N, C-alpha and C positions, 0 to 999 in steps of 0.2 A: 802231624797234618799230611794229608795225601797229595799226590803230583797235581792234581786239578784244584786244589783248595787255593784261593786268593788270600796272601797272607795279611793283606790290608782288611780285607773283610772278615778275616780271623779275629784280627785285633779289635774290631768295631763290636764283636759280641759281648754283651754285656753279662757275663757269665758271673763276675764278681757281684754284680747288682743282683742276679737271680739268687746267689748263695744267701746274700744278707737279708732279703726280702723272704724268700720262701722257705729256706732250710729250717731257720729257727722255729716257725710256725708248725711246718711238718713235724718236726721232730718233738715238740710238744704234743700233737695229736699222737703220735706213735707211742710216747712214752705213757700217755694216758691211756691208750688201747692196750699195750702191753700189761699194765698194772691191773686196769679192770677185768682182764682174762686171767690173771694169775694171783689175784689178791686172795684167793682161796687158800692158795700155797702159804702165805703169810698167816691167815686167820686160822689155818686147819686145826691146830691143837685145841685152841679155844673153842672154837666153832663145834667141832666134834663133841667136846666135853658138854657144852650147854645144850646141845641138840640132840644128843644119843645118836648120831649117825655114825655108822661102822666105817671101818677102813674100806670095805669092797663098794659100798654105797658113796663114798667120798670119792673114790678114784671114778667110777661111773659118772657121778655128778660133775666132777670137774672136767671130764674129758667129754661129756654129752655136748658141750658147748660147741665141739668141732664138727659133729654130726649136722647141727644147724647152719653151722658156717659154710661147709662144703656143699649143702644142698642149694644153697642161695647164692653161691659166689660168682658164677657165671652169668646168671640172669642180673644179678647187681651190677656188675662190671659193664654190662652191655647197656643197661639203663644210665649208668654214669657217662658213657659213650654218648649217649644220645641227647641227655638233659644238661650235661655239663658237671664239672667236678664241684663248684661252689654250691651248688643246692644239694646235690647227692651227698658230699661229705658231710654237710651241716645235718642233713636228716639221720645220716648214720651216727655221727657222734651224740645227737640230741637223744635218740631213742635207746641207745646202748648205755648212756648214762643214766636215764631214768629207770631202766630194767636193773642196773647195777645197785642203784639206791634202795630198790625195791626188795634186794635180797636181806636187808636188816629184818624182814618179817618171817625168815624161814623158821620154821619150826618142825618139819617133818621132810622125808625124804622125797615125798612125791613133788613138793613144792621146790626142792632144792633142785631136781631134775627139770621141772618145768622152767624155771627161771634160767637156767645155765642154757637150756636149750633155745629158749626166746632171745638170750644175749647174743648166741652164735648167730642166729638168724638176723638179729637188729645190726650187727658188727659186720657181717657178710659184704665183701666186696671192698672192706677198707683198706686193707694191704695191697691188693692187687689194683686197686685203684688209685693208690698214691704211685705206684711204680708206673702206671699207665699215664698218670697226671706228668710224671718226671718227663716222659719220652714225648709229650706235647710241649715241653718249655726247653728242654736240654737237647743240643744236637749230639749224636752219638759219641763223639769225641770227649764230651763233657759228663755224659750219663754214669759212667762208673763211679766216678768221685762224688757224683750227687748222690747215688743209691748208698755208697760207703758211708757218706755223712747221715744218711737216714737211719742207716744201721745201728748208728750211735744210740738210737732210741732205747734197745734192748739193754745194753749195759747200764745206761743211765739210769733206766728205771730201777734197777736194782741197787746202783750206787745211792742213789737218793731215796727211791721207793722202800728200800729195807729200812733204813732208820726212820724214815716218815711212818712206815707201816707200823713199826715197833712203838713209836709213841702213841699211836692213834689205838694200838692194843692195849697199851698201859693206861687208857682211859676208862678203865673198868668202872662202872656204877656212876660214872658222870651223867647227870641229868637221867638217871635210871636206865641208862642203855649199857650193854656189853663192848667192851673193847672192838670185837669183831664187828659189832653193828655201826660203830663210828667210822670204821675203816671202810665199808661198803657205802655209807652215806656219802662220805667226805668225797672218796674217788669217783663216786658215780655223779655227784652235783657238778663236780670240776670237770668232767667230761660234757656234760650237758652245757656249761657255761661255754666252754671253748667252741662246741659246735655251734652256738649261735653267733659267737664271734667270727667263725670261720666263713659264713654267709656273707659278711660284709668285707671279710679280709681277703678272700682268695679272688682271683680272675679264672676263667676257664682257659683262656688262651691268651698268648703274649700281646695279640693286636687289641685286647680288651683293657690292658693294663695302663692305667693314666700315668705309673710311676715311671713308665719306659718312654724315652724320647722317640720321634718318627723315625730316626736314624736307627736306633737300636731295633726297634720292633721290625724294621726292613731288614736289617742284618740277621736277626733271628728268623724270619720268615724264609729267606733264602737259604739260610744253613738247614732248617728243618725240611723245607723242599726238595734239596738236593741229596737228604739222606737217603741210602739204599733202603727199598722196601722187601715187603716178602715176594711181590710180583705174582701173587696167587689171586685167583677169583673171590671177591669178598661175598658172594651170594651165600645165604645160610647153609645150603646143603654143602657148598664148596668149603665152608669153613669148617663144618663138622667132620668132613672127610680129613681136612688137613690135622684138626685135633686128635683123630683116631690114629695118625700115623706113627711108626716106631719111635721116632724122635720126640715126639711130645711124650709118650707113654714112659719111654727111657728116662726123661728128666723128670718126670713126676713121680716114677719110683725112687730116684735119689733124693727127691726133695721129701718124700713121705719118710725115708730113712732118717734125713737130717732132722725131721721135726720129732720123730720118735726120740732121738738123742736129746734134743731140746726140753721137750715138755715131759719125758721121762724123768729128768732131773728138775727142772722148775719147780714142778707142783710139790716136790719133797723137799728141796734144798733146805728151807729154812729149819725143818724139823730134822734134816741130818745134820746140819750146822750145829743145832741145839745139842743133839746125841753126841758130837764130838767133841765139844767143849763144855759137856754137861750143865748146860744151863735150859731154862725154859724159853719159848719163843718170846720175845720182847725187844726192848731197843738194844741191848748189848748184843743178841744174837743177830739183829738187823745190821748192826755195823759190821760184824764178822762175815755176814753173808755178802755185804757190798764186796769184799776184797776180790773173789774171783772175777766179779763183773768189771772192777778195775783194770784186772789184766785183760780182760775181752775188749774193753775200749781201747787199749794200746794195740792189741792185734788186729782189730777192726779198722784202725787207722794206718797200720803199717802194711799188712798183707795184701788187701786190694790194690795199692799202689804199686807194691812190687809185682804184682800179678799183670799189671797194665804195663809197667815199664819192661818187663822181660818176655811179656806174651805168653807165658806158662801157667794160664789160668787152670787148665785141668789139672796140673800137678800140684800146683799149690793149694787148690780148694781141697784135692784128695789128702795131700799131707796134713792139713788143718783138721780134715775129719780123722785120720788116723791118730793123730795126736789127741783129739777128743776121746776117741774110743779107749786108747790107752790110760787117758786120766779119768774116766769113768771107772774103770777096772781098778785104778790105784785108790781113788776115794773111797771104795768099800773094802778093800782088800790091805789096806795100810793098817800097820800095827800101831800108829800113833795119831794124834788128832792134828797135828802139824803136818804131816804127811798127807793124810787124808785131804786136808783143805789145799795142800798143794795139787792133789789129783784134781779136785774142782776147778782149781784156776787153770790147769791145761784143758780140762774139759770145757769149760765156759769159753775160753780163748778160742779153741779149735772150732766148735759148732757154731759160734755167733760169726768169727771173722770169714769162715766158708762161705757164708750165705750171699753176700753182696758179689764176691767172685762168681758164685753159681749164677745169680740173674745177669750178670754182665755176660756170661756165657750162653745163658738160656734165651736171653732177648735179642740175640744178635740176629738182624735180618727182619724182625717182626715190625708191622706197622698196621695202623688201621683198626678196623674191627678184629682182625687176626690177632694183634698184639693184645687187645682188651680181653679177647675169648682165651688166647692161648696163656697168658699170665695167670688169668683166673683158673684155668684147668690145673695148671701146676699146682697153684697154691691149693686148690681144692682137694688134691691128692695129698698134698702136704698136710691138710687139716685133718684128713682121714689117718695119717701117721700121728697126729697129735691126739687124736681120741684113741689109738690103739694104745699108746705109750703107757700111760698109768696104769691102765687094765692088765697090759701084758706084765709089767712090772708086778703088780699085786698077785697076779695068777701064778707066774714063777715063783714068787716067795711061798704061797700057800700049798703049791704042788710039791715043793721040794721041802718045806719046813726051814728053810735058810733065809735070812734076810738079804745076804749078798746076792742070791740068784738072780733078782729082777734086775739090779744094776749090772751084774755081768752079761745077762742077755741083752740088754742095750749096748752095752759096750762092743758085743760081737756084732750087732746090727748096724753100729756106726760105722765100723770097719767093713762091713759089706758095702756100705754106702761109698767107702772111699775107694774101694775096688770099681765100683760102677762108674764112679765119677772120671776115673782114669780112660774108662772105656767110652765116654760121652764125647762125641765128635760132631761138630757143627761146621757145616761148611764155610759159613762166614766168619769163623774164628780167626783172631788176628794172629797170624805166624810169628814165631820168635824173631826179633830183629837180628839182624847179620852184624857179626863183629867185626 
């Protein structure tokens, strides 16, 4: 609490009610988003076998999603700012769900590329839109915890999604469909259903919420109005000038490297786990693949709170990324299956837990259209990293003839991200509490 904050007003803030009402639904949306962009990783082996799509084509198709995502990220978030989250989030989920379901018809590389690109265009703006949505509901003192809870979606996706995807893949020949077709249909239609529900469940602003009392709305309005803004001109030319500043480009480069770490591992993790334990991708591999994400869930709960309590956001985020880099290297250089799995546990814990801390650092002092555009810009650069990751991994393996080369390259880039995170300074970053 700062020196000017009224303790009675802070006590009136309905943060607990916001958490109970909003976060479970936002988490469900994120789980479906993460599952629909990464289900090709679970389907990879059977999908490639049935469609005769090669490794290089698979890597390009899996990653081209992020080109469409990056291209439409900023426009989508500005539209959300203007029309409201309720309508735009519903549109995003309904359309991406239908495209995911349509992936059951893939029989060629061209259709694979086209649908993955379209999926990225449809989903563009979802993640930064949710981060921006949180800034419209949560005062600054409560945002880090809210973003940390939202980030539970990634590990939850793989804890629950791994076994679920394995069960769907095991539905081979049911109703004449392949297991990977069932995977795309089930996850896609689930997203469409939740998108329809979002239109009726979400409210754009606290003042629109019938589930808040008049006193709770007034307390939130005062807390949000007193939050420090960016203090800059909000005209389009001025906003573009701010977005081209060294600060945003530095943060965008860090996030690009973080996303290279994440998606260079995620799209291949089920196959990597299957190779470690000597099993084909199915229910058993799905269960084992959930272990690293269980570790990530614990790290994502603990590390953002530690960062907020100590004020050492840069150091803790950088440390988490360093651990992720070492974990990625160990996962491929290990001489045993269990040591390799342990490396994946450290990798997932590091690159997932670092992200809410990064966003707490990056969003400091942003408000209004600058917040919408700035968050989208950083996330767009991250999407470019997500596109580069699987292609860089396959290219490194092809050029060197070594399967380990791709992951070792990603490990080195993750360590570079840790170094850049240490150098990322924001004027509004909270200082360490005095002892």
